Every structure is written in C-alpha cells, then in structure tokens.
C-alpha positions in Angstrom: 5.2 2.2 21.2 2.4 4.0 21.3 1.7 7.1 18.8 0.8 10.8 20.3 -3.1 11.3 20.8 -3.1 13.8 17.7 -1.1 10.9 15.6 -3.3 8.6 16.8 -6.5 10.2 15.3 -5.0 10.7 11.7 -3.9 6.5 12.1 -7.7 5.8 13.0 -9.0 7.8 10.2 -6.2 6.0 8.1 -7.4 3.2 9.6 -11.0 3.3 8.7 -10.3 4.9 4.9 -7.8 1.3 4.0 -10.8 -0.5 5.6 -13.3 0.4 3.3 -11.2 -0.2 0.5 -9.6 -3.7 1.7 -11.7 -5.1 3.7 -13.6 -7.6 1.3 -10.1 -8.4 -0.1 -8.7 -9.7 3.0 -12.2 -11.5 4.2 -12.0 -13.3 0.4 -8.5 -14.3 1.5 -9.3 -15.2 4.8 -12.1 -17.8 3.6 -9.8 -19.5 1.5 -8.5 -21.3 4.6 -11.8 -21.3 6.9 -15.3 -21.6 5.6 -17.0 -20.4 9.1 -18.1 -17.6 8.5 -18.4 -16.2 12.1 -14.8 -17.6 12.1 -14.0 -15.7 9.3 -15.4 -12.0 10.5 -13.4 -12.6 14.0 -9.9 -13.2 12.0 -10.7 -9.8 10.0 -11.2 -7.5 12.8 -8.2 -9.5 14.0 -6.4 -8.2 11.9 -7.2 -5.2 11.3 -6.8 -4.0 14.7 -3.2 -5.5 14.9 -2.8 -2.9 12.5 -3.7 -0.1 14.5 -1.7 -1.9 16.8 1.2 -1.7 14.8 4.7 0.4 15.6 5.1 -0.3 11.6 2.3 -0.8 9.0 1.8 3.4 9.3 5.3 3.4 7.9 4.6 1.3 5.2 3.3 2.1 1.4 -0.3 1.5 0.4 0.4 -1.5 -1.9 2.5 -2.6 1.2 0.2 -2.1 3.5 -2.2 -4.1 2.0 0.3 -7.2 1.6 0.4 -7.0 5.2 -3.4 -7.0 5.9 -3.2 -10.1 3.5 0.0 -11.4 5.1 -1.7 -11.4 8.6 -4.9 -12.6 8.1 -3.2 -15.6 6.3 -1.3 -16.3 9.3 -4.6 -15.7 11.8 -6.2 -17.9 9.9 -3.6 -20.4 9.9 -3.6 -20.1 13.9 -6.9 -21.3 14.0 -8.0 -25.4 15.1 -8.5 -27.2 11.9 -12.3 -27.5 12.9 -12.6 -24.1 11.3 -10.9 -24.6 8.2 -12.2 -27.1 5.1 -10.7 -30.2 4.7 -7.2 -30.4 2.4 -8.1 -32.8 -0.3 -7.0 -36.0 -0.2 -3.6 -37.2 -1.3 -3.8 -39.6 -3.7 -0.9 -42.9 -2.7 2.7 -42.0 -3.9 
C-alpha cells in the first residue's frame, strides 16, 4: 500500500536527506562485492528506490534504515551475475 501524496512528499524529502548522508557508505558496501563502477552505481540507485518503495523503511529509526540500506545493497550486489563481482580468492587445497 502506498502512502498518501502529502506523506509521500515527506518520505521523498527524508530519502533525499538519507541519500545525501549515506550514499558513500552504501556505495562502498556495494564496491566490496562489485568491481564495475557503473554496475555499482546502478545498484546504488536500485537500493534507494527499493527503500522509497518499501512499506516498512520509513517506520524504522535512522540506524535501522542505514542497516537496511547496507543489507539491501549487499543482497542486490550478490544478485548480479558474477562477472560484475571480483573473483573470490583461491582456496588452498585442504
């Protein structure tokens, strides 16, 4: 269920504020798993769009919102095909 128009505007302003404060932290989280800067930027936008469309995001306190953003960034990064992600370190034979 979507928010009424007035509340939606407040949420968009809150999201813009969160983006300004936390985009770098979220992008850094994404870059830990994706080597392509272009793919990382696409995931970054997907993360904030998912937050804006979420039914629960704006009911969380700020610390929970940041954790939600980072977890969603990780999940979306893992969903990308592996060529966009750095190769996993080779394991020594056991």
